[in-house]
C-alpha positions in Angstrom: -183.8 59.5 -36.2 -182.3 56.9 -34.3 -178.4 57.6 -33.2 -176.9 55.1 -30.9 -173.3 56.5 -32.0 -174.6 60.3 -31.1 -176.1 59.2 -28.1 -172.8 57.0 -26.7 -170.1 59.5 -28.1 -172.6 61.9 -25.7 -172.5 59.7 -22.6 -168.6 59.3 -23.0 -168.3 63.3 -23.0 -170.7 63.9 -20.3 -169.1 61.0 -18.0 -165.5 61.9 -18.3 -163.5 63.3 -15.3 -159.9 64.5 -14.4 -159.5 61.3 -12.0 -160.0 58.9 -15.1 -156.8 60.2 -16.9 -153.7 58.6 -17.0 -150.9 60.5 -15.3 -148.7 60.9 -19.1 -152.1 62.4 -20.8 -152.1 65.1 -18.2 -148.6 65.7 -18.2 -148.7 66.3 -22.0 -152.3 68.2 -22.1 -150.0 70.9 -19.5 -147.2 70.9 -22.0 -150.7 71.8 -24.7 -151.9 74.5 -22.2 -148.3 76.3 -22.3 -147.7 75.9 -25.7 -151.0 77.3 -27.1 -150.8 80.0 -24.7 -147.7 80.7 -26.3 -148.0 80.7 -29.8 -151.5 82.8 -29.2 -149.9 85.2 -27.5 -147.9 85.9 -30.3 -150.5 85.3 -32.8 -152.4 88.3 -31.2 -149.9 90.9 -32.5 -150.0 90.2 -35.8 -152.0 92.0 -38.4 -154.8 89.7 -38.9 -155.6 89.2 -35.1 -156.0 93.0 -34.7 -158.2 93.3 -38.0 -160.4 90.5 -36.0 -160.7 92.2 -32.7 -161.5 95.7 -34.8 -164.3 93.8 -36.6 -165.8 92.1 -33.4 -165.4 95.8 -31.8 -167.6 97.2 -34.6 -170.7 94.4 -34.4 -170.6 93.3 -30.9 -170.9 95.1 -27.2 -168.1 94.5 -24.5 -169.3 90.8 -22.9 -167.4 88.6 -19.9 -164.2 86.8 -21.8 -161.2 87.8 -21.9 -159.0 88.7 -25.1 -155.4 87.8 -24.8 -152.8 90.8 -24.3 -155.7 93.0 -24.9 -158.3 95.1 -22.1 -161.0 93.9 -24.8 -164.2 91.6 -23.8 -166.4 89.8 -25.7 -169.2 86.8 -25.6 -167.8 83.3 -25.2 -167.9 82.7 -28.7 -166.6 85.5 -30.0 -164.0 85.4 -27.5 -162.9 81.8 -28.5 -163.0 82.9 -32.1 -160.6 85.8 -31.4 -158.0 83.7 -29.4 -158.0 80.6 -31.5 -157.4 82.3 -34.8 -154.4 84.0 -32.6 -153.3 80.5 -31.8 -153.6 79.7 -35.2 -152.4 83.0 -36.3 -148.7 82.0 -37.8 -148.6 77.8 -38.4 -146.9 76.9 -34.7 -150.1 75.8 -33.3 -150.3 71.9 -32.0 -151.2 69.3 -34.9 -152.6 66.0 -34.7 -155.9 63.9 -34.7 -158.7 65.7 -34.8 -156.6 69.1 -35.8 -154.6 71.8 -34.3 -156.0 71.1 -31.1 -155.3 73.5 -28.3 -156.5 76.7 -30.2 -160.0 75.0 -30.4 -159.7 73.6 -26.7 -158.3 76.1 -25.2 -159.7 78.9 -26.3 -163.7 77.4 -25.4 -162.6 75.9 -22.2 -161.6 79.1 -21.0 -164.0 81.2 -22.7 -166.9 79.4 -20.6 -164.3 79.3 -17.5 -164.8 83.3 -17.5 -168.6 83.0 -18.8 -169.4 80.9 -15.7 -167.3 82.6 -13.6 -165.3 79.1 -12.3 -163.1 76.1 -14.0 -160.7 74.3 -12.0 -157.4 73.2 -13.6 -158.2 69.3 -13.3 -161.1 70.7 -15.1 -159.6 72.5 -17.7 -157.4 69.4 -18.4 -160.6 67.4 -18.7 -162.0 69.4 -21.2 -159.2 69.8 -23.7 -158.1 66.2 -23.2 -161.8 64.8 -23.8 -162.6 67.5 -26.8 -159.2 66.0 -28.5 -160.6 62.5 -28.3 -164.0 63.5 -29.6 -162.9 65.1 -32.8 -160.6 62.6 -32.8 -162.7 59.4 -33.2 -165.1 61.7 -35.5 -162.0 62.1 -37.4 -161.5 58.7 -37.9 -165.3 57.7 -38.8 -164.9 59.5 -41.9 -161.0 59.0 -42.6 -159.3 61.4 -45.0 -161.6 61.6 -47.6 -163.2 65.5 -46.2 -159.7 66.8 -46.0 -157.9 65.0 -49.3 -160.7 64.0 -51.2 -163.1 66.6 -50.6 -161.0 69.9 -49.7 -161.9 70.8 -46.4 -159.6 71.8 -43.9 -159.6 68.8 -41.4 -158.8 71.1 -38.2 -161.7 73.8 -39.0 -164.1 70.8 -39.3 -162.8 68.7 -36.7 -162.3 71.2 -34.5 -165.7 72.8 -34.3 -166.1 69.2 -32.3 -163.2 69.6 -30.0 -164.1 73.2 -29.0 -167.6 71.7 -28.6 -166.9 69.3 -26.3 -164.8 71.2 -24.3 -167.2 73.7 -24.2 -169.5 71.4 -23.0 -167.6 69.6 -20.5 -166.8 73.2 -18.7 -170.3 73.8 -18.7 -171.0 70.6 -16.9 -173.6 69.7 -19.6 -175.6 66.2 -19.7 -175.9 63.5 -22.3 -178.8 64.7 -23.2 -177.7 68.4 -24.1 -174.5 67.1 -25.6 -176.7 65.2 -27.9 -177.8 68.6 -29.0 -174.6 70.6 -29.3 -173.2 67.8 -31.2 -176.0 68.5 -33.5 -175.1 72.3 -33.5 -171.8 71.6 -33.9 -172.0 69.2 -37.1 -174.5 71.7 -38.8 -172.4 74.5 -37.9 -168.8 72.7 -39.1 -166.9 73.9 -42.2 -163.9 75.4 -43.3 -162.5 75.3 -47.4 -158.8 74.4 -48.2 -159.1 77.0 -50.9 -158.1 80.0 -48.3 -154.4 78.7 -48.3 -153.9 79.9 -51.2 -154.3 84.0 -50.7 -155.3 86.4 -48.0 -156.3 86.3 -44.2 -158.9 83.5 -44.4 -156.5 80.2 -43.4 -156.2 82.2 -39.9 -159.9 82.2 -39.1 -160.6 78.6 -39.7 -159.9 77.2 -36.3 -161.5 80.8 -34.7 -164.8 79.8 -36.9 -164.5 76.4 -35.4 -163.8 77.6 -32.2 -166.8 80.2 -32.0 -169.0 77.6 -33.9 -168.3 74.7 -30.9 -168.4 76.9 -27.8 -171.9 78.7 -29.6 -173.4 75.1 -29.9 -172.7 74.4 -26.4 -174.3 77.3 -25.0 -177.4 76.6 -27.0 -177.7 73.3 -26.1 -177.2 74.5 -22.3 -180.5 77.3 -22.9 -182.5 74.4 -24.1 -182.1 75.0 -28.0 -182.3 71.1 -29.0 -181.0 69.4 -32.4 -181.8 66.0 -34.3 -180.3 63.2 -32.4 -178.7 62.1 -35.3 -175.9 64.3 -36.9 -173.3 61.2 -37.1 -176.2 58.8 -38.1 -178.1 60.5 -40.6 -177.9 58.8 -44.3 -178.8 61.7 -46.2 -177.0 65.4 -44.6 -175.8 63.7 -41.8 -172.1 64.8 -41.0 -170.2 61.6 -42.0 -172.7 60.9 -44.9 -172.2 64.8 -46.4 -168.5 64.6 -45.9 -168.1 61.2 -48.1 -169.9 62.3 -50.8 -173.1 60.7 -49.8 -171.8 57.3 -51.6 -173.5 54.1 -51.6 -172.4 51.7 -50.3 -171.1 54.6 -47.0 -167.0 55.6 -46.9 -167.7 56.3 -43.3 -167.4 53.8 -40.5 -169.4 54.7 -37.6 -168.2 52.3 -35.1 -165.3 55.0 -34.8 -166.9 57.0 -33.0 -166.3 55.6 -29.8 -163.8 53.0 -30.5 -161.1 52.5 -27.7 -162.9 55.5 -25.4 -161.1 55.6 -22.3 -158.5 53.0 -22.9 -156.6 54.5 -25.9 -155.8 57.9 -25.4 -155.5 60.2 -29.2 -153.9 63.2 -27.1 -150.6 61.9 -26.6 -150.6 61.6 -30.7 -150.4 65.0 -31.3 -147.6 67.2 -32.5 -146.0 70.4 -30.9 -144.6 72.5 -34.0 -141.2 73.6 -33.5 -141.2 74.7 -37.3 -142.9 77.9 -38.4 -144.8 76.2 -41.2 -147.3 73.1 -42.3 -146.9 70.2 -40.3 -146.4 67.9 -43.9 -143.6 70.4 -44.4 -142.3 69.3 -40.8 -140.5 65.9 -42.1 -138.5 67.9 -44.9 -137.5 70.3 -42.5 -136.0 67.3 -39.9 -134.5 65.6 -43.2 -132.7 68.8 -43.8 -131.6 69.8 -40.2 -130.3 66.0 -40.0 -128.4 66.1 -43.3 -126.7 69.6 -42.5 -125.2 67.9 -38.8 -123.0 66.6 -40.6 -123.2 68.4 -43.9 -123.2 71.9 -44.0 -123.0 72.6 -47.6 -123.9 76.3 -48.6 -126.8 76.8 -50.7 -124.3 77.5 -53.7 -122.9 74.2 -53.8 -126.8 72.5 -53.9 -127.4 71.6 -57.2 -130.8 70.0 -56.9 -132.6 69.3 -54.1 -135.3 66.2 -54.7 -138.5 65.8 -52.3 -140.7 62.4 -52.5 -144.6 62.8 -50.9 -147.8 61.1 -51.2 -150.7 62.3 -53.4 -152.6 64.4 -50.6 -149.5 66.1 -48.9 -148.3 67.0 -52.9 -151.5 68.5 -53.4 -151.7 70.5 -49.8 -148.2 71.8 -50.1 -146.1 70.9 -53.1 -148.0 73.7 -55.4 -145.7 76.0 -57.5 -144.5 78.8 -55.4 -145.9 82.3 -56.3 -144.7 85.2 -54.2 -148.2 86.5 -52.9 -148.4 86.0 -49.2 -146.7 85.2 -46.0 -149.4 82.7 -45.3 -149.2 80.9 -48.6 -145.4 80.7 -48.1 -145.5 78.9 -44.9 -147.8 76.4 -46.7 -145.7 76.0 -49.6 -142.7 73.4 -49.5 -140.7 74.9 -51.9 -140.5 78.0 -50.2 -139.9 76.2 -46.8 -137.0 73.8 -48.0 -135.7 76.9 -49.6 -135.5 79.3 -46.8 -134.3 76.4 -44.6 -131.5 75.7 -46.8 -130.4 79.3 -46.8 -131.3 80.3 -42.9 -131.2 76.6 -41.3 -134.1 77.7 -39.1 -138.2 78.0 -40.4 -139.5 80.5 -37.6 -141.2 83.5 -37.4 -138.0 85.4 -38.6 -138.4 83.2 -41.8 -141.3 85.0 -42.7 -141.4 88.7 -44.0 -142.2 90.5 -47.2 -138.5 90.6 -48.4 -137.6 87.3 -47.6 -140.8 85.8 -49.6 -139.6 87.7 -52.6 -136.3 87.1 -52.2 -134.2 86.6 -55.5 -131.5 83.7 -53.5 -134.6 82.2 -52.4 -136.2 82.1 -56.0 -133.4 81.3 -57.6 -132.9 78.4 -54.8 -136.7 76.8 -55.5 -135.1 76.4 -59.3 -133.3 73.5 -58.2 -135.8 72.1 -55.9 -137.7 68.6 -57.4 -141.3 67.8 -55.5 -142.5 65.0 -56.9 -145.4 61.9 -56.3 -144.1 59.1 -55.0 -147.5 56.4 -54.8 -146.0 54.0 -52.0 -146.5 57.3 -50.0 -150.1 57.5 -50.5 -152.2 57.4 -48.1 -150.0 57.7 -45.4 -149.4 60.2 -42.5 -146.7 63.0 -41.9 -145.8 60.7 -38.9 -144.3 58.2 -41.1 -142.2 61.0 -42.9 -140.5 61.4 -46.1 -137.4 61.3 -48.0 -135.2 64.0 -49.0 -131.9 64.1 -51.2 -129.4 67.2 -51.8 -127.4 66.7 -54.5 -124.4 68.9 -54.9 -122.4 70.4 -57.7 -119.8 67.9 -57.2 -122.0 65.1 -57.8 -122.0 64.1 -53.8 -125.7 62.9 -53.0 -127.2 63.0 -49.4 -130.1 61.9 -48.0 -132.6 61.4 -45.3 -135.5 60.4 -43.9 -137.1 63.4 -41.9 -139.9 62.7 -39.6 -141.8 65.3 -37.5 -140.6 65.3 -34.0 -143.2 66.6 -31.4 -145.4 63.4 -30.1 -145.2 60.6 -27.7 -142.7 58.4 -29.6 -140.1 61.5 -31.2 -141.1 64.0 -28.0 -140.5 67.6 -27.4 -140.2 68.3 -23.5 -141.4 70.6 -21.3 -138.2 72.5 -21.5 -138.4 72.3 -24.8 -142.0 74.0 -24.9 -141.0 76.6 -22.1 -138.1 77.6 -24.5 -140.9 78.0 -27.1 -143.2 80.1 -25.1 -140.6 82.5 -23.9 -139.0 82.5 -27.6 -142.2 83.9 -28.8 -143.6 85.6 -26.1 -140.6 88.4 -25.5 -142.2 91.8 -26.0 -145.4 90.6 -25.1 -144.8 89.8 -21.6 -142.8 90.4 -19.0 -139.9 87.8 -17.8 -141.8 87.6 -14.3 -145.4 86.9 -16.3 -143.4 84.6 -19.0 -142.2 82.5 -15.6 -145.2 82.7 -13.9 -147.3 81.6 -16.6 -144.8 78.6 -17.2 -145.0 77.7 -13.5 -148.7 77.4 -13.4 -149.0 75.3 -16.6 -146.6 73.1 -14.9 -148.2 73.0 -11.9 -152.2 73.4 -13.7 -153.3 70.0 -12.1 -153.3 71.6 -8.6 -155.1 74.9 -9.2 -158.1 75.1 -7.9 -159.5 78.2 -10.1 -157.6 78.9 -13.2 -158.5 83.0 -12.8 -154.6 83.1 -12.7 -153.8 82.1 -16.0 -156.7 83.7 -17.5 -155.3 87.1 -16.1 -151.8 86.5 -16.8 -152.8 85.9 -20.3 -153.3 89.9 -20.3 -150.1 90.8 -20.1 
C-alpha cells in the first residue's frame, strides 16, 4: 500500500501556485485558453455535440455549470464532458505532452469555477498548467506503450489525470485529498483507439476524460477515499496495468515527479493549424513547403511518397475508405489528397461530399505511405519526409515538421485569427473581441465569470 510517488505528485499539485510560474508559461497558457474556447465554440455547433447535449438533457436535471453557446446548465462533471467533447469535436484542439490538454483542463477548471462560485484568472492559469504538468509526467512514466503498443487513445487516458488535477487546483484540495483523487482518476481512465474508425465515439474521448477527472476531484472533496498507491501498485496499478504487467516492469516511477517546477512541458504543447490528427501535420507542412516554390496542380502528380515510423503508420496510415468525416480527418491518405487539391486542411475540407469525391479517391491511388524503421519511436515533433514525383519525372521533396510549440511557434495573433475564423457565425464581432481581450489579460482578472459569460454568445 506504500505510495511515495503518488504522495509526492499530490504534494506538488497541492503546492502549485500562479506565483511560481515563469512568464513564458503564463503567456503560453493564455494562448491555450483562447484556442480551446475557439475550437470548443465551433465544436458546439456540430451534430455529435448536439446529440450529447440531448442525451444529457434526457438523463440529468439542470445544474449550476454552463454548456458553451447554449442556455443549458448541468452538473460540473456533465458540463465538463460536454464542453470538452465540443473542444475535441473536429481535430482542431491542441496536442502535446499527455494529450489534448485544453479540452480536459479548461473545461474542468471552468466547471469547478461555476460549481464553487469563484475562480480568478491567475488561479485558472495555474490549474491548467498544473493539470498539463501532472498528466505529462504520468505519461512519461509509462512511455508510448499504452498508446502505440496496447491501443489506448493517450489523450483520453492521460487526460483524466489532467482534468482531475485542474479540478483539484480549482477546488484547492489538500495533498491528502489529491492522493485519493489520483486513485479515482486512475480507476476511471480509459479510451480505446478502435473508435477512430467510425461513428462519433472519437469525439467523446476528451469528454469522458474531463467528466471522470472532474468527478474524481469532487469525490475526494466529499471524503470518498481510495487506495494511496495508484501508480505504485504492482498488480492493477495504473502503470503496471497500462504497460502489460510485465516482469521486469516496463514503467519508470521516477518520471512522475521528475523536474517538477523546473521544466514545464506546457510549452511543448502544439497548437493545431490543420483540422486533422497531429501525426498528419508534418506531411501537411511538407506539402505547404513544396508548394511555396512548386505549385504543381494535382493532375501533374504521378506519385506521392510518405515515410512514417511504425506507431504513426498504424495510427494514420491505414487504407482509406470513405465512411465518416471523423475517419477522414484521421486518415493520412485523405488529408494528403485534400491538401494537394485545395491547399488547406480546415473545416471546409471535411464534408460528406468531399470525403467521397472521385477526384480525391483518384489522387489517393497515387499516394504511397510506407514504414521507415529509422523513424520508429520518434515523435511527430521530429517530422517525416514527403516526396512528390511529377509526370515529367521531376521529384520535389521536403521534410515537414508540425508547427505550434515554442520551437516552431504560432503567436497570440495567429491563435486570435484562428479563433475569429472558427467563431464567426456563433459569436458577434463584439463578443469575439471581448473574449480575445479577456484571454490576453487573463492573469489580471479577479474572477473568470466574465469569460464564462462570454462563451454563451
